[in-house]
VEXDO-623128 format. One record per atom (N, C-alpha, C): residue in one letter; atom name; x, y, z. Coordinates in nm, 2 decimals, always signed. Each point is the difference from the previous one (the first is absolute). Example, Ala and Ser with C-alpha at 12.3 -4.5 7.8 and 13.67 -1.06 7.14 Angstrom:
<atom a N <+1.32 -0.57 +0.78>>;
<atom a CA <-0.09 +0.12 +0.00>>;
<atom a C <+0.09 +0.12 +0.00>>;
<atom s N <-0.04 +0.11 -0.07>>;
<atom s CA <+0.09 +0.11 +0.00>>;
<atom s C <-0.08 +0.11 +0.08>>;
# end
This chain:
<atom x N <+0.08 -0.12 +0.01>>;
<atom x CA <-0.08 +0.12 -0.02>>;
<atom x C <+0.08 +0.14 +0.03>>;
<atom x N <-0.02 +0.09 -0.11>>;
<atom x CA <+0.05 +0.12 +0.02>>;
<atom x C <+0.00 +0.02 +0.10>>;
<atom x N <+0.08 +0.15 +0.04>>;
<atom x CA <+0.01 +0.08 +0.12>>;
<atom x C <+0.04 +0.13 +0.00>>;
<atom x N <-0.10 +0.08 +0.05>>;
<atom x CA <+0.01 +0.16 +0.00>>;
<atom x C <+0.00 +0.06 +0.15>>;
<atom x N <+0.11 +0.09 -0.02>>;
<atom x CA <+0.02 +0.05 +0.15>>;
<atom x C <-0.01 +0.17 -0.04>>;
<atom x N <-0.12 +0.05 +0.11>>;
<atom x CA <-0.02 +0.13 -0.04>>;
<atom x C <+0.00 +0.08 +0.13>>;
<atom x N <+0.11 +0.12 -0.02>>;
<atom x CA <+0.07 +0.10 +0.11>>;
<atom x C <-0.07 +0.10 -0.01>>;
<atom x N <-0.08 +0.07 +0.11>>;
<atom x CA <-0.03 +0.14 +0.00>>;
<atom x C <+0.04 +0.07 +0.10>>;
<atom x N <-0.03 +0.16 -0.03>>;
<atom x CA <+0.03 +0.08 +0.10>>;
<atom x C <-0.12 +0.07 +0.00>>;
<atom x N <-0.08 +0.02 +0.10>>;
<atom x CA <-0.12 +0.08 +0.00>>;
<atom x C <-0.04 +0.12 +0.13>>;
<atom x N <-0.04 +0.11 -0.04>>;
<atom x CA <+0.01 +0.09 +0.08>>;
<atom x C <-0.15 +0.05 +0.06>>;
<atom x N <-0.09 -0.02 -0.08>>;
<atom x CA <-0.14 +0.01 +0.06>>;
<atom x C <-0.09 -0.14 -0.06>>;
<atom x N <+0.05 -0.14 -0.05>>;
<atom x CA <-0.08 -0.07 -0.02>>;
<atom x C <-0.03 -0.05 -0.18>>;
<atom x N <+0.00 +0.10 -0.04>>;
<atom x CA <-0.03 +0.00 -0.13>>;
<atom x C <+0.13 -0.09 -0.08>>;
<atom x N <+0.11 +0.01 +0.02>>;
<atom x CA <+0.10 -0.10 -0.07>>;
<atom x C <-0.01 -0.11 +0.06>>;
<atom x N <-0.02 -0.04 +0.13>>;
<atom x CA <-0.05 -0.13 +0.05>>;
<atom x C <-0.10 -0.06 -0.06>>;
<atom x N <-0.08 +0.06 -0.04>>;
<atom x CA <-0.14 -0.05 -0.05>>;
<atom x C <+0.03 -0.03 -0.13>>;
<atom x N <+0.07 +0.06 -0.08>>;
<atom x CA <+0.05 -0.02 -0.15>>;
<atom x C <+0.07 -0.11 -0.02>>;
<atom x N <+0.07 -0.03 +0.14>>;
<atom x CA <+0.12 -0.13 -0.01>>;
<atom x C <-0.09 -0.09 +0.00>>;
<atom x N <-0.11 +0.00 +0.08>>;
<atom x CA <-0.07 -0.10 +0.06>>;
<atom x C <-0.09 -0.06 -0.15>>;
<atom x N <-0.07 +0.11 -0.06>>;
<atom x CA <-0.05 -0.04 -0.15>>;
<atom x C <+0.08 -0.05 -0.09>>;
<atom x N <+0.12 +0.03 +0.01>>;
<atom x CA <+0.13 -0.08 -0.10>>;
<atom x C <+0.01 -0.15 +0.05>>;
<atom x N <+0.00 -0.01 +0.13>>;
<atom x CA <+0.01 -0.15 +0.06>>;
<atom x C <-0.10 -0.04 -0.04>>;
<atom x N <-0.14 +0.02 +0.02>>;
<atom x CA <-0.12 -0.09 -0.03>>;
<atom x C <+0.00 +0.02 -0.13>>;
<atom x N <+0.07 +0.04 -0.13>>;
<atom x CA <-0.03 -0.02 -0.15>>;
<atom x C <+0.10 -0.09 +0.01>>;
<atom x N <+0.11 -0.01 +0.06>>;
<atom x CA <+0.11 -0.10 +0.00>>;
<atom x C <-0.05 -0.16 +0.02>>;
<atom x N <-0.07 +0.02 +0.12>>;
<atom x CA <-0.06 -0.12 +0.05>>;
<atom x C <-0.10 -0.07 -0.08>>;
<atom x N <-0.08 +0.09 -0.04>>;
<atom x CA <-0.10 -0.01 -0.14>>;
<atom x C <+0.06 -0.11 -0.12>>;
<atom x N <+0.12 +0.04 +0.00>>;
<atom x CA <+0.07 -0.06 -0.12>>;
<atom x C <+0.07 -0.11 +0.07>>;
<atom x N <-0.02 -0.05 +0.08>>;
<atom x CA <+0.07 -0.12 +0.08>>;
<atom x C <+0.18 +0.00 +0.02>>;
<atom x N <-0.03 +0.14 +0.04>>;
<atom x CA <+0.16 +0.01 +0.04>>;
<atom x C <+0.03 +0.03 +0.13>>;
<atom x N <+0.07 -0.10 +0.10>>;
<atom x CA <+0.02 +0.04 +0.13>>;
<atom x C <+0.05 +0.14 +0.03>>;
<atom x N <-0.09 +0.07 +0.07>>;
<atom x CA <+0.04 +0.13 +0.02>>;
<atom x C <+0.05 +0.06 +0.13>>;
<atom x N <+0.10 +0.05 +0.05>>;
<atom x CA <+0.01 +0.06 +0.11>>;
<atom x C <-0.01 +0.18 +0.00>>;
<atom x N <-0.08 +0.09 +0.10>>;
<atom x CA <+0.00 +0.11 -0.02>>;
<atom x C <+0.04 +0.08 +0.13>>;
<atom x N <+0.10 +0.07 +0.00>>;
<atom x CA <+0.06 +0.02 +0.13>>;
<atom x C <+0.06 +0.13 -0.01>>;
<atom x N <+0.00 +0.09 +0.09>>;
<atom x CA <+0.02 +0.14 +0.05>>;
<atom x C <+0.19 -0.04 +0.02>>;
<atom x N <+0.06 +0.13 -0.09>>;
<atom x CA <+0.13 +0.03 +0.01>>;
<atom x C <+0.07 -0.06 +0.13>>;
<atom x N <-0.06 +0.03 +0.09>>;
<atom x CA <+0.06 -0.02 +0.16>>;
<atom x C <+0.05 -0.15 +0.00>>;
<atom x N <-0.11 -0.10 -0.04>>;
<atom x CA <+0.03 -0.14 +0.00>>;
<atom x C <+0.06 -0.06 -0.11>>;
<atom x N <+0.07 +0.12 -0.07>>;
<atom x CA <+0.10 -0.08 -0.12>>;
<atom x C <+0.15 -0.08 +0.11>>;
<atom x N <+0.00 -0.15 -0.10>>;
<atom x CA <+0.11 -0.05 +0.05>>;
<atom x C <+0.05 -0.06 -0.13>>;
<atom x N <+0.10 +0.01 -0.05>>;
<atom x CA <+0.08 -0.07 -0.12>>;
<atom x C <-0.04 -0.13 -0.04>>;
<atom x N <+0.00 -0.08 +0.09>>;
<atom x CA <-0.04 -0.13 -0.04>>;
<atom x C <-0.12 -0.02 -0.03>>;
<atom x N <-0.12 +0.08 +0.02>>;
<atom x CA <-0.08 +0.01 -0.05>>;
<atom x C <-0.04 +0.04 -0.15>>;
<atom x N <+0.08 +0.03 -0.07>>;
<atom x CA <-0.02 +0.01 -0.15>>;
<atom x C <+0.07 -0.08 -0.07>>;
<atom x N <+0.08 -0.07 +0.06>>;
<atom x CA <+0.11 -0.12 -0.04>>;
<atom x C <-0.08 -0.09 -0.15>>;
<atom x N <-0.10 -0.05 +0.06>>;
<atom x CA <-0.06 -0.08 -0.10>>;
<atom x C <-0.12 +0.05 -0.06>>;
<atom x N <+0.01 +0.13 -0.02>>;
<atom x CA <-0.13 +0.07 -0.06>>;
<atom x C <+0.01 +0.04 -0.12>>;
<atom x N <-0.13 -0.05 -0.07>>;
<atom x CA <+0.01 +0.03 -0.15>>;
<atom x C <-0.01 +0.12 -0.03>>;
<atom x N <-0.07 +0.09 +0.06>>;
<atom x CA <-0.05 +0.13 -0.03>>;
<atom x C <+0.07 +0.08 +0.16>>;
<atom x N <+0.00 +0.13 -0.04>>;
<atom x CA <+0.03 +0.08 +0.12>>;
<atom x C <-0.08 +0.13 -0.02>>;
<atom x N <-0.09 +0.06 +0.06>>;
<atom x CA <-0.08 +0.11 +0.00>>;
<atom x C <+0.06 +0.11 +0.12>>;
<atom x N <+0.03 +0.10 -0.04>>;
<atom x CA <+0.08 +0.11 +0.10>>;
<atom x C <-0.10 +0.14 -0.02>>;
<atom x N <-0.04 +0.03 +0.14>>;
<atom x CA <-0.10 +0.12 -0.03>>;
<atom x C <-0.01 +0.11 +0.11>>;
<atom x N <-0.04 +0.10 -0.04>>;
<atom x CA <-0.02 +0.11 +0.12>>;
<atom x C <-0.09 +0.10 -0.03>>;
<atom x N <-0.04 +0.08 +0.10>>;
<atom x CA <-0.05 +0.12 -0.06>>;
<atom x C <+0.08 +0.13 -0.04>>;
<atom x N <-0.07 +0.10 -0.09>>;
<atom x CA <+0.09 +0.08 -0.05>>;
<atom x C <-0.01 +0.13 +0.07>>;
<atom x N <+0.15 +0.04 +0.07>>;
<atom x CA <+0.04 +0.10 +0.06>>;
<atom x C <+0.04 +0.10 -0.09>>;
<atom x N <+0.00 +0.13 +0.06>>;
<atom x CA <+0.01 +0.10 -0.12>>;
<atom x C <-0.11 +0.13 +0.03>>;
<atom x N <+0.03 +0.12 -0.11>>;
<atom x CA <-0.09 +0.06 -0.02>>;
<atom x C <-0.12 -0.08 -0.10>>;
<atom x N <-0.11 +0.08 -0.02>>;
<atom x CA <-0.08 -0.10 -0.05>>;
<atom x C <+0.00 +0.02 -0.18>>;
<atom x N <+0.11 +0.07 -0.04>>;
<atom x CA <+0.00 +0.02 -0.15>>;
<atom x C <+0.16 -0.05 -0.03>>;
<atom x N <+0.07 +0.02 +0.08>>;
<atom x CA <+0.16 -0.01 -0.03>>;
<atom x C <+0.09 -0.06 +0.14>>;
<atom x N <+0.10 -0.04 -0.03>>;
<atom x CA <+0.08 -0.05 +0.09>>;
<atom x C <-0.03 -0.13 +0.08>>;
<atom x N <-0.09 -0.09 -0.09>>;
<atom x CA <-0.03 -0.12 +0.09>>;
<atom x C <+0.11 -0.09 -0.01>>;
<atom x N <-0.01 -0.06 +0.10>>;
<atom x CA <+0.13 -0.11 +0.06>>;
<atom x C <-0.09 -0.08 +0.12>>;
<atom x N <+0.06 -0.14 +0.01>>;
<atom x CA <+0.00 -0.07 +0.13>>;
<atom x C <+0.01 +0.04 +0.12>>;
<atom x N <-0.05 -0.03 +0.12>>;
<atom x CA <+0.01 +0.04 +0.11>>;
<atom x C <+0.15 -0.05 +0.04>>;
<atom x N <+0.04 +0.06 +0.11>>;
<atom x CA <+0.16 -0.05 +0.01>>;
<atom x C <-0.01 -0.12 +0.07>>;
<atom x N <-0.09 -0.06 +0.08>>;
<atom x CA <-0.05 -0.13 +0.05>>;
<atom x C <+0.01 -0.09 -0.10>>;
<atom x N <-0.05 +0.00 -0.14>>;
<atom x CA <-0.03 -0.09 -0.09>>;
<atom x C <+0.16 +0.02 -0.07>>;
<atom x N <+0.06 +0.13 -0.03>>;
<atom x CA <+0.12 +0.00 -0.05>>;
<atom x C <+0.10 -0.09 +0.09>>;
<atom x N <+0.03 +0.01 +0.11>>;
<atom x CA <+0.07 -0.05 +0.09>>;
<atom x C <-0.03 -0.18 -0.01>>;
<atom x N <-0.12 -0.04 +0.00>>;
<atom x CA <-0.02 -0.14 -0.02>>;
<atom x C <+0.02 -0.05 -0.16>>;
<atom x N <-0.01 +0.08 -0.07>>;
<atom x CA <+0.02 -0.06 -0.16>>;
<atom x C <+0.14 -0.03 -0.03>>;
<atom x N <+0.10 +0.09 +0.10>>;
<atom x CA <+0.11 +0.02 -0.03>>;
<atom x C <+0.09 -0.17 +0.03>>;
<atom x N <-0.08 -0.04 +0.10>>;
<atom x CA <+0.04 -0.11 +0.08>>;
<atom x C <-0.04 -0.11 -0.10>>;
<atom x N <-0.11 -0.01 -0.11>>;
<atom x CA <-0.03 -0.12 -0.08>>;
<atom x C <+0.12 -0.10 -0.08>>;
<atom x N <+0.01 -0.06 -0.03>>;
<atom x CA <+0.08 -0.07 -0.09>>;
<atom x C <-0.08 -0.10 -0.08>>;
<atom x N <-0.04 +0.06 -0.11>>;
<atom x CA <-0.11 -0.08 -0.07>>;
<atom x C <+0.05 -0.11 -0.07>>;
<atom x N <-0.05 -0.12 +0.02>>;
<atom x CA <+0.05 -0.15 -0.07>>;
<atom x C <+0.00 +0.03 -0.14>>;
<atom x N <+0.09 -0.08 -0.07>>;
<atom x CA <+0.04 +0.02 -0.15>>;
<atom x C <-0.12 -0.03 -0.07>>;
<atom x N <-0.09 -0.06 +0.03>>;
<atom x CA <-0.14 -0.07 -0.12>>;
<atom x C <-0.12 +0.05 +0.06>>;
<atom x N <+0.03 +0.11 +0.10>>;
<atom x CA <-0.10 +0.05 +0.08>>;
<atom x C <-0.09 +0.13 -0.11>>;
<atom x N <-0.12 -0.02 -0.03>>;
<atom x CA <-0.04 +0.13 -0.06>>;
<atom x C <-0.06 +0.13 +0.09>>;
<atom x N <+0.03 +0.11 -0.02>>;
<atom x CA <+0.00 +0.08 +0.11>>;
<atom x C <-0.12 +0.12 -0.09>>;
<atom x N <-0.08 +0.05 +0.08>>;
<atom x CA <-0.09 +0.11 -0.05>>;
<atom x C <-0.01 +0.12 +0.14>>;
<atom x N <-0.04 +0.11 -0.02>>;
<atom x CA <-0.02 +0.07 +0.06>>;
<atom x C <-0.14 +0.08 +0.01>>;
<atom x N <-0.03 +0.02 +0.14>>;
<atom x CA <-0.14 +0.07 -0.02>>;
<atom x C <+0.00 +0.12 +0.11>>;
<atom x N <-0.10 +0.09 -0.03>>;
<atom x CA <-0.01 +0.11 +0.08>>;
<atom x C <-0.14 +0.07 +0.02>>;
<atom x N <-0.03 +0.04 +0.09>>;
<atom x CA <-0.12 +0.10 +0.00>>;
<atom x C <-0.01 +0.12 +0.04>>;
<atom x N <-0.02 +0.10 -0.05>>;
<atom x CA <+0.00 +0.13 -0.03>>;
<atom x C <-0.14 +0.10 +0.02>>;
<atom x N <+0.00 +0.11 +0.01>>;
<atom x CA <-0.12 +0.07 -0.01>>;
<atom x C <+0.00 +0.08 -0.11>>;
<atom x N <+0.11 +0.08 -0.08>>;
<atom x CA <-0.07 +0.07 -0.10>>;
<atom x C <+0.08 -0.10 -0.14>>;
<atom x N <+0.13 -0.04 +0.02>>;
<atom x CA <+0.07 -0.05 -0.11>>;
<atom x C <+0.15 -0.05 +0.07>>;
<atom x N <+0.02 -0.09 -0.09>>;
<atom x CA <+0.13 -0.05 +0.04>>;
<atom x C <+0.15 +0.04 -0.05>>;
<atom x N <+0.00 +0.11 -0.08>>;
<atom x CA <+0.11 +0.05 -0.06>>;
<atom x C <+0.14 -0.10 +0.01>>;
<atom x N <+0.08 +0.03 +0.03>>;
<atom x CA <+0.14 -0.07 +0.01>>;
<atom x C <+0.00 -0.10 +0.10>>;
<atom x N <-0.11 -0.03 +0.06>>;
<atom x CA <+0.02 -0.09 +0.15>>;
<atom x C <+0.04 -0.13 -0.05>>;
<atom x N <-0.05 -0.06 -0.13>>;
<atom x CA <+0.07 -0.11 -0.01>>;
<atom x C <+0.15 -0.02 -0.06>>;
<atom x N <+0.03 +0.09 -0.04>>;
<atom x CA <+0.14 +0.04 -0.03>>;
<atom x C <+0.09 -0.01 +0.11>>;
<atom x N <-0.04 +0.08 +0.12>>;
<atom x CA <+0.06 +0.02 +0.11>>;
<atom x C <+0.01 -0.14 +0.08>>;
<atom x N <-0.11 -0.07 -0.03>>;
<atom x CA <-0.01 -0.12 +0.11>>;
<atom x C <+0.11 -0.07 -0.05>>;
<atom x N <-0.01 -0.06 -0.17>>;
<atom x CA <+0.09 -0.07 -0.04>>;
<atom x C <+0.15 +0.03 +0.03>>;
<atom x N <+0.02 +0.12 +0.06>>;
<atom x CA <+0.12 +0.07 +0.03>>;
<atom x C <+0.06 -0.09 +0.12>>;
<atom x N <-0.07 -0.05 +0.09>>;
<atom x CA <+0.03 -0.04 +0.13>>;
<atom x C <+0.03 -0.12 +0.01>>;
<atom x N <-0.04 -0.10 -0.08>>;
<atom x CA <+0.03 -0.14 +0.02>>;
<atom x C <+0.12 -0.07 -0.12>>;
<atom x N <+0.06 -0.12 +0.02>>;
<atom x CA <+0.07 -0.04 -0.07>>;
<atom x C <-0.07 -0.08 -0.12>>;
<atom x N <-0.01 +0.05 -0.12>>;
<atom x CA <-0.07 -0.10 -0.11>>;
<atom x C <+0.07 +0.03 -0.12>>;
<atom x N <-0.01 -0.08 -0.12>>;
<atom x CA <+0.08 +0.04 -0.14>>;
<atom x C <-0.07 +0.14 -0.03>>;
<atom x N <+0.06 +0.10 +0.02>>;
<atom x CA <-0.08 +0.12 -0.05>>;
<atom x C <-0.02 -0.03 -0.16>>;
<atom x N <+0.03 -0.07 -0.10>>;
<atom x CA <-0.02 +0.00 -0.12>>;
<atom x C <-0.15 -0.07 -0.03>>;
<atom x N <-0.07 -0.08 +0.09>>;
<atom x CA <-0.13 -0.05 +0.02>>;
<atom x C <-0.12 +0.11 +0.03>>;
<atom x N <-0.07 -0.01 -0.08>>;
<atom x CA <-0.12 +0.10 +0.05>>;
<atom x C <-0.07 -0.06 +0.11>>;
<atom x N <-0.04 +0.05 +0.11>>;
<atom x CA <-0.08 -0.06 +0.08>>;
<atom x C <-0.16 +0.09 -0.01>>;
<atom x N <-0.10 -0.12 +0.01>>;
<atom x CA <-0.13 +0.02 +0.00>>;
<atom x C <-0.07 +0.12 +0.12>>;
<atom x N <-0.04 +0.11 -0.04>>;
<atom x CA <-0.04 +0.08 +0.10>>;
<atom x C <-0.15 -0.02 -0.01>>;
<atom x N <-0.05 -0.03 +0.12>>;
<atom x CA <-0.15 +0.02 +0.05>>;
<atom x C <-0.02 +0.14 +0.10>>;
<atom x N <-0.09 +0.05 -0.02>>;
<atom x CA <-0.03 +0.11 +0.08>>;
<atom x C <-0.18 +0.02 +0.01>>;
<atom x N <-0.03 +0.05 +0.15>>;
<atom x CA <-0.12 +0.01 +0.02>>;
<atom x C <-0.05 +0.14 +0.06>>;
<atom x N <-0.10 +0.04 +0.00>>;
<atom x CA <-0.05 +0.14 +0.09>>;
<atom x C <-0.08 -0.07 +0.11>>;
<atom x N <-0.07 -0.09 +0.01>>;
<atom x CA <-0.09 -0.02 +0.06>>;
<atom x C <+0.05 -0.16 +0.09>>;
<atom x N <+0.10 -0.05 -0.01>>;
<atom x CA <+0.04 -0.16 +0.05>>;
<atom x C <-0.10 -0.11 -0.09>>;
<atom x N <-0.06 +0.03 -0.08>>;
<atom x CA <-0.05 -0.09 -0.08>>;
<atom x C <+0.07 -0.05 -0.14>>;
<atom x N <-0.04 -0.12 -0.03>>;
<atom x CA <+0.11 -0.05 -0.11>>;
<atom x C <-0.11 +0.00 -0.13>>;
<atom x N <+0.04 +0.09 -0.09>>;
<atom x CA <-0.07 +0.02 -0.11>>;
<atom x C <+0.01 -0.09 -0.10>>;
<atom x N <-0.10 -0.01 -0.12>>;
<atom x CA <+0.03 -0.08 -0.12>>;
<atom x C <+0.12 +0.01 -0.07>>;
<atom x N <+0.06 +0.15 +0.01>>;
<atom x CA <+0.12 -0.01 -0.08>>;
<atom x C <+0.09 -0.07 +0.08>>;
<atom x N <+0.02 +0.04 +0.15>>;
<atom x CA <+0.10 -0.12 +0.07>>;
<atom x C <+0.01 -0.13 -0.02>>;
<atom x N <-0.13 -0.09 +0.00>>;
<atom x CA <-0.01 -0.10 -0.05>>;
<atom x C <+0.06 -0.07 -0.11>>;
<atom x N <-0.02 +0.10 -0.11>>;
<atom x CA <+0.07 -0.04 -0.14>>;
<atom x C <+0.16 +0.00 +0.02>>;
<atom x N <+0.03 +0.12 +0.09>>;
<atom x CA <+0.15 +0.01 +0.02>>;
<atom x C <+0.06 -0.13 +0.09>>;
<atom x N <-0.09 -0.06 +0.06>>;
<atom x CA <+0.06 -0.11 +0.11>>;
<atom x C <-0.02 -0.14 -0.10>>;
<atom x N <-0.10 -0.01 -0.05>>;
<atom x CA <-0.01 -0.14 -0.10>>;
<atom x C <+0.11 +0.01 -0.10>>;
<atom x N <+0.06 +0.13 -0.05>>;
<atom x CA <+0.13 +0.02 -0.07>>;
<atom x C <+0.13 -0.06 +0.09>>;
<atom x N <-0.02 +0.03 +0.11>>;
<atom x CA <+0.11 -0.01 +0.11>>;
<atom x C <+0.03 -0.11 +0.04>>;
<atom x N <-0.12 -0.07 -0.01>>;
<atom x CA <+0.01 -0.14 +0.07>>;
<atom x C <+0.03 -0.14 -0.13>>;
<atom x N <+0.00 +0.06 -0.11>>;
<atom x CA <+0.01 -0.10 -0.13>>;
<atom x C <+0.11 -0.07 +0.02>>;
# end
């Protein structure tokens, strides 16, 4: 059985809800899934993961200077992504994500030549567009 690990950092609960919706979608696709706060991160949890999703809320001004929170950035720097693990990023936001995903990707070790799928939500709910992205991601 395939395995997915979802790590999130949430400030108001919206990102946690979104992470749980992502997890429920993976489970519906018969993928064993763990959905955990970044505070619960342990490297051994991701060693046998086929999919790793990393997410946080959008910090910054409403229209510019979007970036991950320091807690998420510190966590992401610890991650050593296993060679065959597929990675996607997700974020929740109020108005727009701007440079959020670019700034998230800077924080962790990954092959910078690989394009990472980006999922985003204003309300913590999974959209039909998200499902299309996820279906392509898990192929």
